C-alpha positions as protocol buffer text, in pm:
chain_id: "A"
residue {
  index: 1
  type: MET
  ca { x: -15122 y: 1623 z: 1988 }
}
residue {
  index: 2
  type: VAL
  ca { x: -15309 y: 1780 z: 2278 }
}
residue {
  index: 3
  type: LEU
  ca { x: -15639 y: 1609 z: 2363 }
}
residue {
  index: 4
  type: LEU
  ca { x: -15916 y: 1869 z: 2369 }
}
residue {
  index: 5
  type: PRO
  ca { x: -16243 y: 1828 z: 2555 }
}
residue {
  index: 6
  type: LEU
  ca { x: -16509 y: 1644 z: 2359 }
}
residue {
  index: 7
  type: ARG
  ca { x: -16732 y: 1949 z: 2375 }
}
residue {
  index: 8
  type: CYS
  ca { x: -16461 y: 2164 z: 2206 }
}
residue {
  index: 9
  type: LEU
  ca { x: -16410 y: 1905 z: 1938 }
}
residue {
  index: 10
  type: PHE
  ca { x: -16783 y: 1883 z: 1875 }
}
residue {
  index: 11
  type: TRP
  ca { x: -16839 y: 2254 z: 1847 }
}
residue {
  index: 12
  type: GLY
  ca { x: -16517 y: 2293 z: 1647 }
}
residue {
  index: 13
  type: SER
  ca { x: -16627 y: 2034 z: 1395 }
}
residue {
  index: 14
  type: LEU
  ca { x: -16974 y: 2186 z: 1373 }
}
residue {
  index: 15
  type: LEU
  ca { x: -16855 y: 2542 z: 1323 }
}
residue {
  index: 16
  type: THR
  ca { x: -16595 y: 2425 z: 1071 }
}
residue {
  index: 17
  type: ALA
  ca { x: -16863 y: 2253 z: 864 }
}
residue {
  index: 18
  type: VAL
  ca { x: -17088 y: 2560 z: 874 }
}
residue {
  index: 19
  type: THR
  ca { x: -16844 y: 2852 z: 858 }
}
residue {
  index: 20
  type: GLY
  ca { x: -16500 y: 2699 z: 781 }
}
residue {
  index: 21
  type: TRP
  ca { x: -16366 y: 2876 z: 1092 }
}
residue {
  index: 22
  type: SER
  ca { x: -16246 y: 2643 z: 1366 }
}
residue {
  index: 23
  type: ARG
  ca { x: -15986 y: 2854 z: 1543 }
}
residue {
  index: 24
  type: LEU
  ca { x: -16241 y: 2993 z: 1793 }
}
residue {
  index: 25
  type: ILE
  ca { x: -16293 y: 2647 z: 1934 }
}
residue {
  index: 26
  type: SER
  ca { x: -15994 y: 2417 z: 1893 }
}
residue {
  index: 27
  type: ARG
  ca { x: -15675 y: 2523 z: 1712 }
}
residue {
  index: 28
  type: CYS
  ca { x: -15401 y: 2790 z: 1697 }
}
residue {
  index: 29
  type: PHE
  ca { x: -15288 y: 2990 z: 1395 }
}
residue {
  index: 30
  type: PRO
  ca { x: -14960 y: 2901 z: 1216 }
}
residue {
  index: 31
  type: GLY
  ca { x: -14680 y: 3072 z: 1407 }
}
residue {
  index: 32
  type: GLU
  ca { x: -14862 y: 3026 z: 1740 }
}
residue {
  index: 33
  type: LYS
  ca { x: -14862 y: 2754 z: 2004 }
}
residue {
  index: 34
  type: LEU
  ca { x: -15137 y: 2638 z: 2238 }
}
residue {
  index: 35
  type: VAL
  ca { x: -15141 y: 2769 z: 2595 }
}
residue {
  index: 36
  type: ASN
  ca { x: -15483 y: 2664 z: 2723 }
}
residue {
  index: 37
  type: ASP
  ca { x: -15752 y: 2446 z: 2574 }
}
residue {
  index: 38
  type: CYS
  ca { x: -16095 y: 2583 z: 2514 }
}
residue {
  index: 39
  type: THR
  ca { x: -16372 y: 2525 z: 2763 }
}
residue {
  index: 40
  type: GLU
  ca { x: -16745 y: 2571 z: 2765 }
}
residue {
  index: 41
  type: ILE
  ca { x: -16700 y: 2937 z: 2844 }
}
residue {
  index: 42
  type: THR
  ca { x: -16345 y: 3019 z: 2723 }
}
residue {
  index: 43
  type: ASP
  ca { x: -16178 y: 3016 z: 2386 }
}
residue {
  index: 44
  type: THR
  ca { x: -15857 y: 2833 z: 2299 }
}
residue {
  index: 45
  type: GLU
  ca { x: -15560 y: 3038 z: 2424 }
}
residue {
  index: 46
  type: CYS
  ca { x: -15252 y: 3066 z: 2196 }
}
residue {
  index: 47
  type: ILE
  ca { x: -14930 y: 3274 z: 2190 }
}
residue {
  index: 48
  type: ARG
  ca { x: -14675 y: 3354 z: 1915 }
}
residue {
  index: 49
  type: CYS
  ca { x: -14360 y: 3145 z: 1881 }
}
residue {
  index: 50
  type: LYS
  ca { x: -14040 y: 3304 z: 2008 }
}
residue {
  index: 51
  type: GLU
  ca { x: -13760 y: 3422 z: 1784 }
}
residue {
  index: 52
  type: GLY
  ca { x: -13579 y: 3125 z: 1631 }
}
residue {
  index: 53
  type: GLU
  ca { x: -13895 y: 2909 z: 1653 }
}
residue {
  index: 54
  type: PHE
  ca { x: -14183 y: 2835 z: 1419 }
}
residue {
  index: 55
  type: LEU
  ca { x: -14502 y: 2638 z: 1362 }
}
residue {
  index: 56
  type: GLY
  ca { x: -14612 y: 2618 z: 1002 }
}
residue {
  index: 57
  type: THR
  ca { x: -14969 y: 2485 z: 1028 }
}
residue {
  index: 58
  type: TRP
  ca { x: -15289 y: 2517 z: 1224 }
}
residue {
  index: 59
  type: ASN
  ca { x: -15205 y: 2330 z: 1537 }
}
residue {
  index: 60
  type: THR
  ca { x: -15267 y: 2238 z: 1896 }
}
residue {
  index: 61
  type: GLU
  ca { x: -14894 y: 2214 z: 1974 }
}
residue {
  index: 62
  type: ARG
  ca { x: -14773 y: 2345 z: 2309 }
}
residue {
  index: 63
  type: HIS
  ca { x: -14413 y: 2386 z: 2185 }
}
residue {
  index: 64
  type: CYS
  ca { x: -14278 y: 2555 z: 1872 }
}
residue {
  index: 65
  type: HIS
  ca { x: -14009 y: 2395 z: 1656 }
}
residue {
  index: 66
  type: GLN
  ca { x: -13656 y: 2531 z: 1643 }
}
residue {
  index: 67
  type: HIS
  ca { x: -13529 y: 2678 z: 1317 }
}
residue {
  index: 68
  type: LYS
  ca { x: -13282 y: 2465 z: 1127 }
}
residue {
  index: 69
  type: TYR
  ca { x: -12911 y: 2549 z: 1175 }
}
residue {
  index: 70
  type: CYS
  ca { x: -12705 y: 2578 z: 856 }
}
residue {
  index: 71
  type: ASP
  ca { x: -12366 y: 2449 z: 969 }
}
residue {
  index: 72
  type: PRO
  ca { x: -12085 y: 2616 z: 768 }
}
residue {
  index: 73
  type: ASN
  ca { x: -11852 y: 2332 z: 867 }
}
residue {
  index: 74
  type: LEU
  ca { x: -12069 y: 2105 z: 653 }
}
residue {
  index: 75
  type: GLY
  ca { x: -12062 y: 2349 z: 361 }
}
residue {
  index: 76
  type: LEU
  ca { x: -12406 y: 2486 z: 440 }
}
residue {
  index: 77
  type: ARG
  ca { x: -12526 y: 2845 z: 432 }
}
residue {
  index: 78
  type: VAL
  ca { x: -12861 y: 3019 z: 484 }
}
residue {
  index: 79
  type: GLN
  ca { x: -13067 y: 3056 z: 170 }
}
residue {
  index: 80
  type: ARG
  ca { x: -13372 y: 3205 z: 345 }
}
residue {
  index: 81
  type: GLU
  ca { x: -13412 y: 3305 z: 707 }
}
residue {
  index: 82
  type: GLY
  ca { x: -13691 y: 3141 z: 902 }
}
residue {
  index: 83
  type: THR
  ca { x: -13995 y: 3319 z: 1044 }
}
residue {
  index: 84
  type: SER
  ca { x: -14249 y: 3227 z: 1308 }
}
residue {
  index: 85
  type: GLU
  ca { x: -14440 y: 3040 z: 1037 }
}
residue {
  index: 86
  type: THR
  ca { x: -14159 y: 2900 z: 822 }
}
residue {
  index: 87
  type: ASP
  ca { x: -13838 y: 2713 z: 886 }
}
residue {
  index: 88
  type: THR
  ca { x: -13493 y: 2831 z: 777 }
}
residue {
  index: 89
  type: ILE
  ca { x: -13391 y: 2702 z: 433 }
}
residue {
  index: 90
  type: CYS
  ca { x: -13028 y: 2595 z: 390 }
}
residue {
  index: 91
  type: THR
  ca { x: -12828 y: 2556 z: 73 }
}
residue {
  index: 92
  type: CYS
  ca { x: -12469 y: 2464 z: -8 }
}
residue {
  index: 93
  type: ASP
  ca { x: -12168 y: 2678 z: -88 }
}
residue {
  index: 94
  type: LYS
  ca { x: -12048 y: 2723 z: -445 }
}
residue {
  index: 95
  type: GLY
  ca { x: -11923 y: 2400 z: -599 }
}
residue {
  index: 96
  type: LEU
  ca { x: -12134 y: 2187 z: -359 }
}
residue {
  index: 97
  type: HIS
  ca { x: -12488 y: 2053 z: -353 }
}
residue {
  index: 98
  type: CYS
  ca { x: -12718 y: 1900 z: -93 }
}
residue {
  index: 99
  type: THR
  ca { x: -12699 y: 1526 z: -34 }
}
residue {
  index: 100
  type: ASN
  ca { x: -13074 y: 1495 z: 34 }
}
residue {
  index: 101
  type: ASP
  ca { x: -13398 y: 1690 z: 20 }
}
residue {
  index: 102
  type: ALA
  ca { x: -13355 y: 1813 z: 377 }
}
residue {
  index: 103
  type: CYS
  ca { x: -13011 y: 1952 z: 281 }
}
residue {
  index: 104
  type: GLU
  ca { x: -12844 y: 1837 z: 599 }
}
residue {
  index: 105
  type: SER
  ca { x: -12496 y: 1815 z: 439 }
}
residue {
  index: 106
  type: CYS
  ca { x: -12318 y: 1892 z: 111 }
}
residue {
  index: 107
  type: THR
  ca { x: -12096 y: 1718 z: -140 }
}
residue {
  index: 108
  type: LEU
  ca { x: -11893 y: 1822 z: -446 }
}
residue {
  index: 109
  type: HIS
  ca { x: -12056 y: 1858 z: -787 }
}
residue {
  index: 110
  type: SER
  ca { x: -12001 y: 1567 z: -1024 }
}
residue {
  index: 111
  type: LEU
  ca { x: -11788 y: 1622 z: -1335 }
}
residue {
  index: 112
  type: CYS
  ca { x: -11891 y: 1520 z: -1685 }
}
residue {
  index: 113
  type: LEU
  ca { x: -11606 y: 1308 z: -1823 }
}
residue {
  index: 114
  type: PRO
  ca { x: -11470 y: 1334 z: -2182 }
}
residue {
  index: 115
  type: GLY
  ca { x: -11739 y: 1219 z: -2424 }
}
residue {
  index: 116
  type: LEU
  ca { x: -12009 y: 1362 z: -2197 }
}
residue {
  index: 117
  type: GLY
  ca { x: -12152 y: 1713 z: -2188 }
}
residue {
  index: 118
  type: VAL
  ca { x: -12339 y: 1907 z: -1922 }
}
residue {
  index: 119
  type: ARG
  ca { x: -12714 y: 1904 z: -1977 }
}
residue {
  index: 120
  type: GLN
  ca { x: -12800 y: 2074 z: -1649 }
}
residue {
  index: 121
  type: ILE
  ca { x: -12554 y: 2272 z: -1439 }
}
residue {
  index: 122
  type: ALA
  ca { x: -12551 y: 2182 z: -1070 }
}
residue {
  index: 123
  type: THR
  ca { x: -12708 y: 2413 z: -813 }
}
residue {
  index: 124
  type: GLY
  ca { x: -12691 y: 2433 z: -436 }
}
residue {
  index: 125
  type: VAL
  ca { x: -12958 y: 2165 z: -408 }
}
residue {
  index: 126
  type: SER
  ca { x: -12899 y: 1947 z: -719 }
}
residue {
  index: 127
  type: ASP
  ca { x: -12605 y: 1771 z: -883 }
}
residue {
  index: 128
  type: THR
  ca { x: -12469 y: 1804 z: -1238 }
}
residue {
  index: 129
  type: VAL
  ca { x: -12666 y: 1620 z: -1506 }
}
residue {
  index: 130
  type: CYS
  ca { x: -12455 y: 1479 z: -1793 }
}
residue {
  index: 131
  type: ASP
  ca { x: -12551 y: 1348 z: -2138 }
}
residue {
  index: 132
  type: PRO
  ca { x: -12341 y: 1161 z: -2399 }
}
residue {
  index: 133
  type: CYS
  ca { x: -12227 y: 1380 z: -2687 }
}
residue {
  index: 134
  type: PRO
  ca { x: -12432 y: 1302 z: -3001 }
}
residue {
  index: 135
  type: VAL
  ca { x: -12279 y: 1248 z: -3344 }
}
residue {
  index: 136
  type: GLY
  ca { x: -12122 y: 1571 z: -3467 }
}
residue {
  index: 137
  type: PHE
  ca { x: -12032 y: 1688 z: -3118 }
}
residue {
  index: 138
  type: PHE
  ca { x: -11744 y: 1620 z: -2878 }
}
residue {
  index: 139
  type: SER
  ca { x: -11611 y: 1694 z: -2530 }
}
residue {
  index: 140
  type: ASN
  ca { x: -11244 y: 1639 z: -2446 }
}
residue {
  index: 141
  type: VAL
  ca { x: -11240 y: 1767 z: -2085 }
}
residue {
  index: 142
  type: SER
  ca { x: -11381 y: 1671 z: -1746 }
}
residue {
  index: 143
  type: SER
  ca { x: -11601 y: 1960 z: -1641 }
}
residue {
  index: 144
  type: ALA
  ca { x: -11909 y: 2054 z: -1440 }
}
residue {
  index: 145
  type: LEU
  ca { x: -11987 y: 2341 z: -1681 }
}
residue {
  index: 146
  type: GLU
  ca { x: -11881 y: 2250 z: -2038 }
}
residue {
  index: 147
  type: LYS
  ca { x: -12138 y: 2133 z: -2288 }
}
residue {
  index: 148
  type: CYS
  ca { x: -12061 y: 1925 z: -2597 }
}
residue {
  index: 149
  type: HIS
  ca { x: -11904 y: 2130 z: -2878 }
}
residue {
  index: 150
  type: PRO
  ca { x: -11976 y: 2079 z: -3250 }
}
residue {
  index: 151
  type: TRP
  ca { x: -11704 y: 1938 z: -3472 }
}
residue {
  index: 152
  type: THR
  ca { x: -11508 y: 2189 z: -3678 }
}
residue {
  index: 153
  type: SER
  ca { x: -11652 y: 2227 z: -4029 }
}
residue {
  index: 154
  type: CYS
  ca { x: -11352 y: 2194 z: -4261 }
}
residue {
  index: 155
  type: GLU
  ca { x: -11553 y: 2277 z: -4573 }
}
residue {
  index: 156
  type: THR
  ca { x: -11661 y: 2618 z: -4446 }
}
residue {
  index: 157
  type: LYS
  ca { x: -11292 y: 2704 z: -4396 }
}
residue {
  index: 158
  type: GLY
  ca { x: -11194 y: 2588 z: -4744 }
}
residue {
  index: 159
  type: LEU
  ca { x: -11006 y: 2290 z: -4603 }
}
residue {
  index: 160
  type: MET
  ca { x: -11038 y: 1914 z: -4630 }
}
residue {
  index: 161
  type: GLU
  ca { x: -11105 y: 1675 z: -4342 }
}
residue {
  index: 162
  type: ILE
  ca { x: -10797 y: 1469 z: -4264 }
}
residue {
  index: 163
  type: GLU
  ca { x: -10933 y: 1290 z: -3957 }
}
residue {
  index: 164
  type: ALA
  ca { x: -11298 y: 1250 z: -3857 }
}
residue {
  index: 165
  type: GLY
  ca { x: -11414 y: 1365 z: -3515 }
}
residue {
  index: 166
  type: THR
  ca { x: -11537 y: 1143 z: -3232 }
}
residue {
  index: 167
  type: ASN
  ca { x: -11735 y: 1206 z: -2915 }
}
residue {
  index: 168
  type: LYS
  ca { x: -11403 y: 1289 z: -2744 }
}
residue {
  index: 169
  type: THR
  ca { x: -11202 y: 1459 z: -3023 }
}
residue {
  index: 170
  type: ASP
  ca { x: -11262 y: 1731 z: -3280 }
}
residue {
  index: 171
  type: ALA
  ca { x: -11230 y: 1682 z: -3656 }
}
residue {
  index: 172
  type: VAL
  ca { x: -10880 y: 1751 z: -3795 }
}
residue {
  index: 173
  type: CYS
  ca { x: -10861 y: 1973 z: -4105 }
}
residue {
  index: 174
  type: GLY
  ca { x: -10580 y: 2020 z: -4358 }
}
residue {
  index: 175
  type: SER
  ca { x: -10499 y: 2197 z: -4683 }
}
residue {
  index: 176
  type: PRO
  ca { x: -10604 y: 2036 z: -5014 }
}
residue {
  index: 177
  type: PRO
  ca { x: -10312 y: 1890 z: -5222 }
}
residue {
  index: 178
  type: ARG
  ca { x: -10310 y: 2178 z: -5474 }
}
residue {
  index: 179
  type: ILE
  ca { x: -10302 y: 2447 z: -5207 }
}
residue {
  index: 180
  type: ARG
  ca { x: -10039 y: 2249 z: -5018 }
}
residue {
  index: 181
  type: ALA
  ca { x: -9814 y: 2248 z: -5325 }
}
residue {
  index: 182
  type: LEU
  ca { x: -9859 y: 2623 z: -5372 }
}
residue {
  index: 183
  type: VAL
  ca { x: -9743 y: 2671 z: -5015 }
}
residue {
  index: 184
  type: VAL
  ca { x: -9453 y: 2423 z: -5021 }
}
residue {
  index: 185
  type: ILE
  ca { x: -9292 y: 2547 z: -5347 }
}
residue {
  index: 186
  type: PRO
  ca { x: -9237 y: 2911 z: -5238 }
}
residue {
  index: 187
  type: ILE
  ca { x: -9104 y: 2795 z: -4903 }
}
residue {
  index: 188
  type: THR
  ca { x: -8856 y: 2559 z: -5073 }
}
residue {
  index: 189
  type: MET
  ca { x: -8738 y: 2829 z: -5312 }
}
residue {
  index: 190
  type: GLY
  ca { x: -8691 y: 3069 z: -5023 }
}
residue {
  index: 191
  type: ILE
  ca { x: -8476 y: 2815 z: -4840 }
}
residue {
  index: 192
  type: LEU
  ca { x: -8258 y: 2754 z: -5149 }
}
residue {
  index: 193
  type: LEU
  ca { x: -8212 y: 3127 z: -5205 }
}
residue {
  index: 194
  type: ALA
  ca { x: -8107 y: 3172 z: -4845 }
}
residue {
  index: 195
  type: VAL
  ca { x: -7850 y: 2889 z: -4881 }
}
residue {
  index: 196
  type: LEU
  ca { x: -7703 y: 3050 z: -5196 }
}
residue {
  index: 197
  type: LEU
  ca { x: -7672 y: 3389 z: -5027 }
}
residue {
  index: 198
  type: VAL
  ca { x: -7497 y: 3237 z: -4728 }
}
residue {
  index: 199
  type: SER
  ca { x: -7254 y: 3047 z: -4954 }
}
residue {
  index: 200
  type: ALA
  ca { x: -7171 y: 3365 z: -5147 }
}
residue {
  index: 201
  type: CYS
  ca { x: -7101 y: 3552 z: -4826 }
}
residue {
  index: 202
  type: ILE
  ca { x: -6872 y: 3277 z: -4701 }
}
residue {
  index: 203
  type: ARG
  ca { x: -6672 y: 3278 z: -5027 }
}
residue {
  index: 204
  type: LYS
  ca { x: -6639 y: 3656 z: -5016 }
}
residue {
  index: 205
  type: VAL
  ca { x: -6511 y: 3648 z: -4660 }
}
residue {
  index: 206
  type: ALA
  ca { x: -6263 y: 3371 z: -4748 }
}
residue {
  index: 207
  type: LYS
  ca { x: -6112 y: 3575 z: -5038 }
}
residue {
  index: 208
  type: GLU
  ca { x: -6051 y: 3891 z: -4835 }
}
residue {
  index: 209
  type: PRO
  ca { x: -5731 y: 3763 z: -4655 }
}
residue {
  index: 210
  type: GLU
  ca { x: -5575 y: 3667 z: -4993 }
}
residue {
  index: 211
  type: ASN
  ca { x: -5638 y: 4015 z: -5132 }
}
residue {
  index: 212
  type: LYS
  ca { x: -5476 y: 4174 z: -4828 }
}
residue {
  index: 213
  type: VAL
  ca { x: -5159 y: 3963 z: -4874 }
}
residue {
  index: 214
  type: MET
  ca { x: -5131 y: 4057 z: -5241 }
}
residue {
  index: 215
  type: CYS
  ca { x: -5160 y: 4428 z: -5162 }
}
residue {
  index: 216
  type: GLN
  ca { x: -4868 y: 4429 z: -4917 }
}
residue {
  index: 217
  type: ASP
  ca { x: -4511 y: 4555 z: -5032 }
}
residue {
  index: 218
  type: PRO
  ca { x: -4260 y: 4279 z: -5118 }
}
residue {
  index: 219
  type: VAL
  ca { x: -3996 y: 4211 z: -4852 }
}
residue {
  index: 220
  type: GLU
  ca { x: -3646 y: 4311 z: -4969 }
}
residue {
  index: 221
  type: ASP
  ca { x: -3357 y: 4067 z: -4949 }
}
residue {
  index: 222
  type: PRO
  ca { x: -3142 y: 4162 z: -4650 }
}
residue {
  index: 223
  type: VAL
  ca { x: -2832 y: 4044 z: -4835 }
}
residue {
  index: 224
  type: GLU
  ca { x: -2890 y: 4289 z: -5116 }
}
residue {
  index: 225
  type: ASP
  ca { x: -2939 y: 4570 z: -4864 }
}
residue {
  index: 226
  type: LEU
  ca { x: -2603 y: 4501 z: -4712 }
}
residue {
  index: 227
  type: GLU
  ca { x: -2432 y: 4544 z: -5047 }
}
residue {
  index: 228
  type: ASP
  ca { x: -2542 y: 4908 z: -5050 }
}
residue {
  index: 229
  type: PHE
  ca { x: -2341 y: 4982 z: -4739 }
}
residue {
  index: 230
  type: PRO
  ca { x: -1955 y: 4980 z: -4738 }
}
residue {
  index: 231
  type: VAL
  ca { x: -1796 y: 4711 z: -4533 }
}
residue {
  index: 232
  type: PRO
  ca { x: -1543 y: 4853 z: -4291 }
}
residue {
  index: 233
  type: PRO
  ca { x: -1187 y: 4710 z: -4331 }
}
residue {
  index: 234
  type: PRO
  ca { x: -1077 y: 4463 z: -4070 }
}
residue {
  index: 235
  type: SER
  ca { x: -931 y: 4637 z: -3774 }
}
residue {
  index: 236
  type: ILE
  ca { x: -551 y: 4625 z: -3748 }
}
residue {
  index: 237
  type: ALA
  ca { x: -410 y: 4639 z: -3405 }
}
residue {
  index: 238
  type: PRO
  ca { x: -157 y: 4926 z: -3363 }
}
residue {
  index: 239
  type: VAL
  ca { x: 205 y: 4817 z: -3349 }
}
residue {
  index: 240
  type: GLN
  ca { x: 515 y: 4969 z: -3204 }
}
residue {
  index: 241
  type: GLU
  ca { x: 879 y: 4918 z: -3286 }
}
residue {
  index: 242
  type: THR
  ca { x: 1142 y: 4809 z: -3045 }
}
residue {
  index: 243
  type: LEU
  ca { x: 1510 y: 4740 z: -3088 }
}
residue {
  index: 244
  type: HIS
  ca { x: 1642 y: 4394 z: -3065 }
}
residue {
  index: 245
  type: GLY
  ca { x: 2007 y: 4356 z: -3120 }
}
residue {
  index: 246
  type: CYS
  ca { x: 2018 y: 4698 z: -3271 }
}
residue {
  index: 247
  type: GLN
  ca { x: 1753 y: 4584 z: -3513 }
}
residue {
  index: 248
  type: PRO
  ca { x: 1401 y: 4723 z: -3505 }
}
residue {
  index: 249
  type: VAL
  ca { x: 1136 y: 4471 z: -3410 }
}
residue {
  index: 250
  type: THR
  ca { x: 768 y: 4527 z: -3468 }
}
residue {
  index: 251
  type: GLN
  ca { x: 538 y: 4450 z: -3170 }
}
residue {
  index: 252
  type: GLU
  ca { x: 171 y: 4484 z: -3140 }
}
residue {
  index: 253
  type: ASP
  ca { x: 53 y: 4760 z: -2919 }
}
residue {
  index: 254
  type: GLY
  ca { x: -64 y: 4643 z: -2583 }
}
residue {
  index: 255
  type: LYS
  ca { x: 168 y: 4345 z: -2566 }
}
residue {
  index: 256
  type: GLU
  ca { x: 476 y: 4333 z: -2351 }
}
residue {
  index: 257
  type: SER
  ca { x: 813 y: 4292 z: -2503 }
}
residue {
  index: 258
  type: ARG
  ca { x: 929 y: 3947 z: -2421 }
}
residue {
  index: 259
  type: ILE
  ca { x: 1302 y: 3903 z: -2498 }
}
residue {
  index: 260
  type: SER
  ca { x: 1484 y: 3618 z: -2351 }
}
residue {
  index: 261
  type: VAL
  ca { x: 1763 y: 3695 z: -2115 }
}
residue {
  index: 262
  type: GLN
  ca { x: 2017 y: 3533 z: -2343 }
}
residue {
  index: 263
  type: GLU
  ca { x: 1926 y: 3765 z: -2622 }
}
residue {
  index: 264
  type: LYS
  ca { x: 1964 y: 4062 z: -2395 }
}
residue {
  index: 265
  type: VAL
  ca { x: 2310 y: 3946 z: -2305 }
}
């Protein structure tokens, strides 16, 4: 703080008590900084803060404060630009929140584990707030957004509760025994009918080859067919007659006449 002359402080305190207006004697407006102190004959001299600077209160400061820098590398972004009278306000990117009131850095939102539901969704400056799921409600996921869900009402759906719900699981519903029987019987009959139809088709296909064989012409005996055709007589080789000792001798055609020399003599 700048020490002002005692005279300025005296008159400043006096005028403040009487009129509530002390700037004429001792202090600068918000957004201004002190240049020269007041004297017996001069007023306090102040000037506006430069761009990127501010002073937020009545003051006697000779230097303005720098605006805060929202570092994107830390997950920060500008929520509101600063003025000569106010500082810049930073907030965090989506999915992050400030680690302290000054919002100098960011961290990831917390998740509500199974069995817990979101009571308050996180913002850029506050973390997720979780609450245990009360009786009749459940949460089966880890989430920063999901609230607890009510158990399924089996009665309103005309079903019966097979398994009760917990804070982490929903109630399990099923069909009553009578309705279950009405569903199972038609399904069973349909399966049996399908089996019978398939069996009938298989039998029909199996009989078709037999019918084809019975419809074919009988095969005739080849021996009987041969009896209808005349059998040619055995071939007789042509013969020729020669004389042997003045006697005719029969000789097959194509064979040489072989007479011993003695017989020729």
